[in-house]
N, C-alpha and C positions, 0 to 999 in steps of 0.2 A: 949216731943219734943226732948229733949236731948237724950232720950233713943232710939227714932226712928232714929235719926241721927247716933247713934252708931251701931244699928242693920243692917242698910242698907248695909254698906260696908262688914259686916260679911256675910250677905246673898249672896252678889255678889260674894265674894271669895268662898263660899261654892258651889254656882252654877257653878262657873268656874272649881272648883276641880271635881265636879260630872261629868260635860261634858267632861273634859279632861281625866277622867278615863274610859270613854265609847268609844268603837270603833266597827265598823261593818266589818265583814269579808264577802266579796263577794264570791259567789259560784265559781267564776273563779280564786280565789286567795287562798293563804295560808299566815298566819301571824305568825311572831315571836315576842314574848315579850322579850325585852332586858332590862337588868338592869346593868348600867355601862358597856355596851358593851358585857355582858355575856348573853347567851340565858337562859331565865327563864322558858318560856312556849312556846308551839307550838299550834296554833289555825288552825285546818284544816277544821272544820265544819263551814258552812256558818251561819251567824247570829250575834247577839250582844254579845260582850265579854267585859271583864273589865281588867283594869290594875291600878297600883298605879300611881296616878298623880305626875308629876314632877320628879319622881324617875325612872319610867320605860318608855321605848319608844316602838313603834310598827313599824315593817318593813314588808311590803307586797311583796310577790313574786307571779308571774304568775303561775297558776296551769294548764294551757292549754298546748297542744302539740305545741311546737315551731319548727321553721325551721331555719337551718343554712346552708348557702352556703359556701362551702370550696373553697378557692382560687385555681385556676387552677395550677397544678404542672406537672412537667415532670417526668415520670417514665421510667425505663429501664426493659422491660420484659426479660424472660429467653433467648429469641432469639436475644437480643441486638438491638432490633428495638425500638427506643425511641418513646414515645407517650405523648401527652398532655392530662391530665385527669382532668375533671371538675366534682365535686360531690357535693351532699348536704345530710344533715342528718336531721331527725326529732327526737326530744327529748323532755323530760319534766323533771321538778324538782321532783324527787321521794322522796328524804329525805331532807326536807328544813333545818333541824338542821345541818345535815352534810354538806349541801351546804354552809350554812353561815360560818361554821367553816373552810371550805376549801378555800373559796374565800374572806371572810371578807366583807369589804365595797365595793369591786369592783363590786359585783352583777353580773347581766347577762353578761355585756361586758367582765368582767374578766373570767367568766366561759366559754364563747364562745371562747376566745383566747386559753384557755387550751384545749377546745374541738377540736379546729382546729389542734393543735399539735398532739393530740391523733389520729384523723382521718387521718392526713397526714402520720404519721408513719405507720398506718395500711394499707393505700393505697399502700405505697411503698413496704411494706413487702409482702402483698398478691399478688399484680400485678407483683411484681418482680420475683415471683416464677412460673409464667405461661407464655405461649407464647402469642405474640401479637394477633395471630389468635383467641385464646380463649377470649381475652379481647374484640376484635372487633366483635365477633360473637353474634348472638341473644341469645345464651344459656349462658349468663353471670350472671344469677340470683344467681347461686351458689357462684360466686366470691363476689357479693354484700352481701350475707349472711355471708360469711367468714369474710368480713371486719366489718360488724355490730357486729358479735359475738366477734371478737377480741377487738373491741373498747368498748364493754359494760363493761368488767371487770375494765378497767381503769377509764371509765366515772363514774362508781358506787362509786369510791373512793371520788369523789367530789359531790356525791348526785344526779347525773344525771342518767336518764334511757334513753338509745338510743332505739328508736322505730324502725327506719329503716335507711338504708344508700343506696343511689342510685347514679349511675353514669349517669350524664347528657350528657357528651360529651367526646368522645375519638378520638382525631385527631393526625395527624402527626405534628411535629414541623414545623414552617414556613420554616426553612432552608432545611428541607428534602422534602417538598412538590414538588418543581420543579424537583428534581431528581426522585422522585417517579412517577410523572406524565410523565416525559420523558421515564422512564422504561415501564410504562403502554402503552404509545404511540408506543414505539418500539415493544412491544409484540403484540399489535393490528395490527401494520403495517406488522409484520411478518406473523401473521395469515391471514391477507388480501392477502398478496403475495402468500401464500400457496393456498388459495382458488382460486385466479386468475389462478395460474399455473395448479391446478387441473381442473378448468373450461376450460382453453385452451387445455389441453390434451384431455378432453372429447369432446370438439368441433372438434379437429383434427380427433378423431376417428369417430365422426358422419359424418364429411365432407368426410373422406376417404370411409366410408361405402356408403354414398350417391353417390359419384363419381363412385364407383364400381357398384352400382345398376343401375346408368344411363348407364354405358358402357354395362352392361349385357342386360338391356332392349333395348338399341339401337341395339345391336348385334342381339338379338332375333327378333326385329321388322324388321331389315334389311334382316335377313335370311328369315323370313316369307314373306316379300315383294318380295324378289327374287324368292322364290318358287311360289308365286301367279303370279308374272310377267312371269315367265317361263311357268307356266300352261296356262296363257292367250295367250302368244305368240304361244304356241303349238296349242291351239284351233284356234287362228287366222290363223296360217299357214295351219291347217287342213281345215278351211273354204275356204281359198284361193285356196288350192289345189283342193278341191271339186268343187269350182266355175270354176277354170281353166279347170278341166276335163269335166265339163258340157258344157261350151261354151268358147273355147280358144280365139275366136276372140273378144268376149265381155270383157273377162278378160284382153286381151292386150289393148283394147280401154280404160278400166277403169284405168289401170296402167299408160297409157299415159296421161290421164286427171289429175290424181293425181300428176304426175311429172310436168305438166304445172302449176298446182296450187302452188306447192312448189317453182318452179323456178321464177314465176312472182309475188311474194308477194310484197306488198307495192309499192314503187316507182321504183322497178326494172322492167323496161319495155324494156330494151335493152339487147340483147344477141348476141354474136359473135360465129357463127357456120360455119363449112365448108359447101360448097354447096351440097355435097352429104350426109349430116347428115340425119339420119332417125328419129331425135328427133321429128320433126313436120310432120311426115307422115300423121297423121290424120287431119292436117290443110291444106294440099295441095288441090289445086282446083280440080285437076283430079288425083285420085289415081289409079294406074294400077290395072286392074282386075286380081284376083288370079286364 
């Protein structure tokens, strides 16, 4: 009985020591075995691993690809046109021992602060050596490659591997937007005024050509009408002359009737004539025999 009471605490202590010496490395992690703050071993393969209980500690780090958004900064390209640049980087912990030695107990937050400084310096250096048009164009993949290449060397000193760097946003600073928009509006208004002026000039040419065409067509039509009218008058006169030659008395009678018809149109039924006028010879009661 006394022996059992003595063995149970010992067994419990042994079990605690055994369990405290076992740890599991997830496939998404890397582990460092530390002894009094110094790195003793690195566990990169997933599975069960062992350490000395009470003496050694285990620190886990993420082995996946991580993403870091860089705070928006202002850069001044080669053409002195300031831009606000917003970027992000994808990275992973490539050398966990070197990472621990570089950042200590700060871990991922401390590494990301240092990574921010590295990326900010590379952004300013690379984007400051080109024009703003190159930065704003669609062909800026080469610039992002230069930034990533320049940042990899410094990031590797703290055990990080930069996979990629991307520019998310490149805008003008707020204080420059109004001036830029005003300049763009002025340019568009100038282009619109030029287009309107060219349109008015073309319209004037078209109207002048149309007026000239109208005058020419009217002149041609009037000339042709005069010719036709002259030919018709000639034919009429020829017919009248022929009729007059065939029967002069009938022709004189016809002309008198036509004159009566024209003189007595509408309500015009009163005429003042001298008594010896020959206008109404054909209406007299008794016409003298010829």
